LUMKELUM-819857 format. One line per field, with one value per residue (C-alpha): x negated, y, z; residue number from 0. Coordinates in steps of 0.5 Angstrom, whole numbers, plus 500, padded with zeros to 3 digits. Layout:
<nodes>
xx = X; ...;
yy = Y; ...;
zz = Z; ...;
i = NUM; ...;
</nodes>
This chain:
<nodes>
xx = 568; 561; 556; 549; 545; 538; 539; 532; 534; 538; 542; 545; 547; 551; 554; 556; 559; 563; 566; 567; 571; 575; 577; 579; 587; 587; 588; 583; 577; 579; 577; 570; 563; 557; 550; 543; 538; 533; 538; 541; 535; 537; 544; 541; 537; 543; 547; 540; 541; 535; 537; 541; 546; 550; 557; 560; 567; 568; 573; 576; 570; 565; 564; 562; 568; 565; 557; 556; 549; 550; 555; 551; 555; 562; 566; 571; 577; 574; 572; 579; 582; 578; 581; 588; 587; 584; 590; 595; 592; 592; 596; 599; 598; 593;
yy = 534; 532; 536; 535; 536; 536; 534; 537; 544; 549; 552; 545; 544; 550; 548; 541; 545; 549; 543; 540; 546; 546; 539; 539; 538; 536; 530; 533; 528; 523; 528; 530; 526; 528; 526; 527; 528; 523; 517; 519; 522; 519; 522; 529; 528; 526; 532; 536; 538; 542; 547; 545; 545; 544; 543; 540; 539; 533; 531; 523; 522; 525; 531; 537; 542; 547; 548; 552; 553; 558; 553; 556; 562; 559; 560; 555; 558; 558; 551; 549; 553; 549; 543; 545; 546; 539; 537; 540; 537; 530; 525; 518; 515; 509;
zz = 070; 071; 076; 075; 081; 084; 091; 093; 091; 095; 089; 088; 095; 095; 089; 092; 098; 093; 090; 096; 098; 092; 092; 099; 100; 092; 088; 083; 086; 080; 075; 078; 078; 081; 078; 081; 076; 080; 079; 072; 068; 062; 062; 063; 057; 053; 055; 055; 062; 064; 069; 076; 078; 071; 070; 064; 062; 058; 053; 053; 047; 052; 048; 052; 052; 057; 060; 066; 068; 074; 078; 084; 083; 082; 088; 090; 087; 080; 081; 083; 077; 072; 076; 075; 067; 067; 070; 066; 060; 063; 059; 062; 055; 056;
i = 0; 1; 2; 3; 4; 5; 6; 7; 8; 9; 10; 11; 12; 13; 14; 15; 16; 17; 18; 19; 20; 21; 22; 23; 24; 25; 26; 27; 28; 29; 30; 31; 32; 33; 34; 35; 36; 37; 38; 39; 40; 41; 42; 43; 44; 45; 46; 47; 48; 49; 50; 51; 52; 53; 54; 55; 56; 57; 58; 59; 60; 61; 62; 63; 64; 65; 66; 67; 68; 69; 70; 71; 72; 73; 74; 75; 76; 77; 78; 79; 80; 81; 82; 83; 84; 85; 86; 87; 88; 89; 90; 91; 92; 93;
</nodes>
């Protein structure tokens, strides 16, 4: 799961706070990455991320499974449910 943010926008700050609350007390941090548009412009372009904050869930081939562009409206419970779903598909095969 990748959260694309613009640190200068209030909506991105709210999304970051909700993500932090959702991760609190869990082992799900390993499934998340936060990328700031100011430092990851090429990644934003390759995934066509133009609105911030945007949440992408990627498969093991880096293909988009889910795109949510109104992440500021996702509360911690929704994010935690999404993380639990990702965890349920996790494999230990290397």
